[in-house]
Every structure is written in C-alpha cells, then in structure tokens.
N, C-alpha and C positions, 0 to 999 in steps of 0.2 A: 919946370920945377916939380910939378905934379907927377910927370912921367918918371923923374929921377926918384921921387919918394916911393912910387909904386914899384920901380925896379929894385930898389933897396929892400923893400918889403918882400918881394918874391924871392930875392937871393937869400935873405935871412931865413924865410920860411923853408926854402929848399934845403939849405944847409942844416937847419934844425931837424927836418924830416929824415935826411940821409943819416945824420949822426944818430938819431933815435932808432932807425931801423937797424943800424949796425950794432948798437949797444944793447938793444932789448934782450938778446939771448945771454948777455953777460951776467955772470954771478956777481962780479964786482960792482956792476951798475945797480943791481938789486940791493946789494949790501949798502952801497952809498945812499940809495934812496931811503931805505929803512932807517939808516942813521940820521938822515936829515929830518925825517918825520918825527923820530923819537926825540930829537933836539927840541921840537916844538911841544912835546908832551913829556916833560921831565918825570922820571920815575917809572916809565913804561918800557916795555919791550915790544918792538914792532917787527912783524914778519911779513915780507912782501912775497906774494905768490906769482902767478904768471903775469907777464907784462905784454901789452900790445898798444899800438898807437891809437889815439882817440882824436878825431878831427872835430873842430879846428885844432891847431897845434896843442897837443896834450898827451897824457898817458892814461891807460886803463889798467887797473890792478885787480886780479881775480885769483884768490881773495886777498884782503888786507886784514891782518889780525893784530889787535892791540891788546897786550896783556899787562895787567897791573895787580900786584899782590895776589897772584894766582887766579884772578878772574879775567876771562877773555871776552872781548867784543869782536865779533867776526863780521866783517863787511863782505858780502858775497861779491860785490863789484863796486869799485870806486874809480870814477873818472875825474881827473884833475886837469883843469884847463887854465894855465896862467894867462892873465890879462896882459898882453904884450905891451900895451901903451903904459902900463904901470910897473912893468917888471924891474926897471932900474930906478924907480922912484923911492921915496922914503917910506911909502906904505904899499908894498907889493900886494896884489890881490889875486886870488885863485878862485875860479868857478868850480863848484862841487856838484857831482851827480852820483849819489851813493845808494846802493840797494842793500838793505840789511833787515833781518828779522821780519820778512814778509812785507816790508814797506819800502819807502823811498824818501831820500832827503835831497833837496836841490837848493842851491844858494851860493853865497859868496863868503870867503874867508880872507881876512886881511891881517897882516902883521906889521906893526910899526917898528921899523928898524931901530928907532931910538929907544924903544921899550921892547926888547927882543923877547921877553918872557910873557908878553901880553898879545892876545889875539882877539879879533872881533868877528862875529859870525852873524849873518842874516840869512835865514833859511826857512823853507817850508818843508813839512814832513807829512806823509800820508800813510796811514795803515801800519804803523810800527807795532808789531805784536810783542808787547812786554812779556807775555807768558812764554815766548820763545827764547828769552834771554836766560841762560843757564842759572845764574845766581838767584833769579827772581821766580823761577818756575814753581817751586814749592810754596812760596809766599803768596802767589797770585792764583793758585789752583782753585781755592774756594773763596776768594775775596773779590774785591771790586774791579778795578781797572785792568783790562786786558789789552786794549789797543788805543793808540793816540794818533790824532791828526791835528794839524794847525800850522802856525807860523811863529817864528821867534827871532828876536834881535837881542844880542847879548855880548858880554865881554868875558874872556877867560884869562886869568893870569896865574902863572906858576913860578915858584922859585924853590927848586929841590923838591921836598916832600910837602911843601905848604902851597896853598893856592886859594883862589877865590873865583866864584862864578856869580855873575849878576845878569838877570835876563828879564825880558818882558815878552809875553806871547799873546796872540790874539786868535779868536775863533777856534779854540781848542775843543775838539770832539773826543770824548772819552767813551769807548764801548765798554759796557759793564758785563760782569758775570758773577751774579750772586744769587743764591737760593732764597735770600731774605728780602731783597728789594726787587720788585717786579718792574724794572726798567731795563731797556736794551742799551740806551746811551744817554749821556747828558752833554750839554754844551756850556762852555765858559767863554764869555765875551773877552775877558782879559785875565791873564795869569801873570803874576810878578813874583820873582823869587831872588833870594840872596843866600848863597852858601859859602862857607869857608872850610878849608881843609888844613888841619894843623897836625902833622905827624900821623898819629893813628886815630884821629877823631874828626868826623865831619859834623859841622854845626849848621843847622838850618836856622838862620837868623830870622828869616821871614819867608813864608810861602802863602800868597793870597790869591784866591781864585774867585771871580765874580761872574755870575751868569744869570740868565732869566729864571732859572729854577732854584739856585742856591748860592750862598756865599760860604767859602771854606777858608779857614785860617789854620796854619800849621807852623809850629816851632819845635825845636828839640835837638837832640844829638844822636849820632850813630857811632859807636865804638867799633872801628874797622878791624875785622879778624880775617884769618885765612882758614878755609875758603870763605868767600863773601857771604855764603848762607849762614855763617856763624856770627856775623856782625850783630852786635847787641843794640837794640833800639830803645830810645827814651824820648818819646814824642808826645806832644800835647796839641790838641786842636779844638776847633769849634765849627759846627755846621749850622747855618741859619737858613731855614727853608723859606722859599717864597711860595705864594699861593699856587703857582703852576705845578710845583713839585708835590705839594700837599694833595692837589687834585689828582695827579697821576697815581699817587700812592694809595688813594682811596681811604678806607677805614684805618689802615696801618699808619698813613701819614697824619691823619687827624689825631690818632692816639699818641703818636710820638711828638709831633711838633705844635699842637694846639694846647697842650697842657701848660701848667705854670712854668716849668723848666724849659720846655721846648720853644716857647714864644720868644725868649731872649737868646736862643741858640742852644744847640745840644753840644755840650763839651765832652770830649772823649780823650782817652790815653791809649798809646800803643807801646807795649813793652815786649821783652823777649827777643828772640833771634829772628833774622830775616826769614829763615826756613820755617819757623814756628812762632809767628807773631801772636801776641795776646791783646785783644781789644777789650776795653772796658769804658763805661760811662763815669764821668766825674759826679 
C-alpha cells in the first residue's frame, strides 16, 4: 500500500514537472496565471514576468507586479508552492516566499473555497523598506518609519471595490529615520489593526501597537486618489510613552511626556496628502 502511494506520488510529481517545463515559455500560461491571481485580488491588474520552476513543486515569478488605481507593488521574486495534500480540499494552501522592497516575506496563504473572496495569511517579514515603495517615498523621506520586520496573522476579504483587512502582528521592529527623535528603531510586542475599504475611501477602524517603549493608537480615514501620493489623510492618534522611551529621549522625552498633557498620552493629528502630510498636536 505504501509503495503504491509513493508510486502515485512520483507519477503525479513527474507529470506536473513535465507539464510545467513545457508550459513555462507559454504566453498563454502567463496570462492564465495573471488572471487567476487577479481573481483573488479584485480591482487589481496583475503582470507576470519570467517564469521558472521552484522546487518542491511550485513556480517562481520574476517579477510579479500588482497595480491598483495607478499604484504599483513590485515583487522582485515570488515563489509559490501549493501544499499538495490540501490542493483538492475545501481550503487549499500555498507556501509563499517573496522578495520585495529590499526585504522578504515567507508564510502561508489559504483560501476557503466556500468563501472565495476571503483569504487568510500567516507570514513573517524582514527588512521591508517602506521608503522604497513609490507612493510612500515622499511621505517617509523626513518622517518616522522606514523599515519593518515582524510576523502577522490575518484575514483579507474583497468583493469588487470593497474589502476588509483584520490582522494581528507580533515582535514588530520599526527602523526610524527622523531628525527630531534620536532613536534608530523601536519594537512593538503586539500590533492589531482593522481596515475597511469602501469605494474610494479606506477607514482605519483601529490600529493599536503596544511595546516596551510606547503604546500607539490610530484611527481615521484616507480618501483614495490617483496617484496614491495625492490620497488625502484624516487621521487621529495618541502616543503614550513608557519610562524606557523617556529615558532614551533624554531631556526631549522629559519635556514632551512628563508634562501635564504628556502623562496621559500625546494626542496628534495627520492631515494633508500622502506626499505632503501635515502633523499637529491636539
């Protein structure tokens, strides 16, 4: 019985590899693959670059470009490995290994066939350079976060131009770049967020980050425009510093966070466009 199962496995894998090698140069196969990916990401345009086999049974795309409302996300290399034991089940799963914006994402993506517009992802990411993403470059040039690492578990659901994202992340390391705050990076033990997208507006229902140095809360809306840099922000938040952050900031931290207003948290607002955000204190 075991020999028969192994034989079937070798035959299936061999047929898959032969078919894959034959079809990789085919423009029709690339078009079909782009179509299947775009089905999972409604409202997007997907461009598939060079294809090559990835072992175990899978494919490697170099590059994979996803465009939505004129804004592009370019993955330098994306390797997709279907989990063969779950390929025909109600919840097929794909292993991901993606290189983009100077960093890497590895993890699992699963889609419930009974809820075709919903996907679940569990992934780790390292060194994603936010300031390499075209729509964010101007906004991040002189502000805070430039690079992220961590792990996340979340769900994504889309129906036409509406959608929702809910996630939880752990051990998020944010590298900083600011002439005002003398810190190289900060760490958040947990980050949780819930976003909704309705037509041309994204709503941040809740984004909470908790770490040994600070607690950050953020809510608000973003009116989506073309190009993405023209998107208008209307965000409100609060930063509550813990003693470790105040110590690192020295006199600046004491002046900001130990005053009457700072002890209960420093409230702020972000207005303007993504390319030219305006920060102010409440």
